[in-house]
SEDO-876610 format. One record per residue (C-alpha): residue number from 1; x, y, z. Coordinates in pm, 1 decimal, decimal comma, always signed. Layout:
N
NUM; X; Y; Z .
...
This chain:
69
1; -646,1; +7189,8; -694,5 .
2; -901,1; +7462,4; -751,3 .
3; -761,2; +7676,9; -472,5 .
4; -409,9; +7649,0; -614,9 .
5; -544,2; +7759,9; -952,1 .
6; -723,9; +8060,6; -802,8 .
7; -420,6; +8173,4; -601,4 .
8; -190,6; +8135,4; -903,0 .
9; -428,4; +8330,6; -1126,6 .
10; -457,6; +8607,0; -864,5 .
11; -80,5; +8636,1; -848,8 .
12; -69,4; +8649,0; -1228,3 .
13; -324,8; +8930,1; -1239,6 .
14; -116,7; +9138,5; -998,7 .
15; +226,8; +9097,5; -1153,5 .
16; +353,3; +9307,0; -1440,5 .
17; +392,6; +9259,2; -1759,8 .
18; +38,8; +9124,8; -1796,9 .
19; -111,1; +9248,3; -1465,2 .
20; -458,1; +9347,7; -1581,3 .
21; -551,7; +9442,3; -1226,5 .
22; -267,9; +9693,8; -1219,6 .
23; -389,0; +9861,0; -1536,6 .
24; -749,4; +9874,5; -1415,9 .
25; -644,4; +10020,2; -1080,4 .
26; -422,0; +10272,2; -1258,3 .
27; -701,1; +10384,0; -1488,1 .
28; -960,9; +10412,2; -1212,6 .
29; -735,9; +10593,7; -963,6 .
30; -539,6; +10796,5; -1221,7 .
31; -214,8; +10686,5; -1051,4 .
32; +80,6; +10557,2; -1258,3 .
33; +120,1; +10179,9; -1279,3 .
34; +467,9; +10201,7; -1129,5 .
35; +339,2; +10350,8; -804,4 .
36; +63,7; +10090,2; -777,6 .
37; +307,2; +9807,1; -850,5 .
38; +536,9; +9918,5; -568,7 .
39; +245,5; +9943,1; -323,0 .
40; +120,8; +9592,6; -403,0 .
41; +450,2; +9416,8; -328,8 .
42; +352,3; +9325,2; +33,3 .
43; +23,7; +9179,5; -92,5 .
44; +206,5; +8980,2; -358,7 .
45; +460,7; +8845,3; -108,8 .
46; +177,7; +8741,7; +123,9 .
47; -1,8; +8561,2; -159,2 .
48; +315,7; +8374,2; -255,6 .
49; +370,6; +8266,6; +106,5 .
50; +10,3; +8143,9; +126,0 .
51; +56,8; +7954,3; -201,1 .
52; +369,7; +7784,3; -68,8 .
53; +195,6; +7692,9; +257,4 .
54; -103,9; +7544,8; +75,4 .
55; +126,0; +7345,4; -151,0 .
56; +329,9; +7210,9; +142,2 .
57; +36,6; +7151,3; +377,2 .
58; -281,7; +7066,5; +183,8 .
59; -459,1; +7002,7; +514,0 .
60; -495,2; +7381,6; +545,4 .
61; -750,6; +7384,3; +264,4 .
62; -927,3; +7074,1; +391,5 .
63; -968,1; +7206,4; +746,2 .
64; -1280,8; +7416,6; +689,6 .
65; -1477,0; +7154,1; +489,6 .
66; -1383,3; +6901,8; +759,3 .
67; -1568,9; +7111,7; +1017,4 .
68; -1900,3; +7049,3; +840,5 .
69; -1915,6; +6680,0; +930,1 .
């Protein structure tokens, strides 16, 4: 559940209209938000695919902790 929350919040920070990460990156790099938003589309698509995979197959998140035993 925690991983789903973190992935969802990361997607929310990258998507406009609220996208705080976009505004911070724009201010630091002095590049318009529109150019940054276009460049982050592949990252956003990847994050959405990972979110869907984790929702469909929760064993993905339980694989690494299962190696400890």
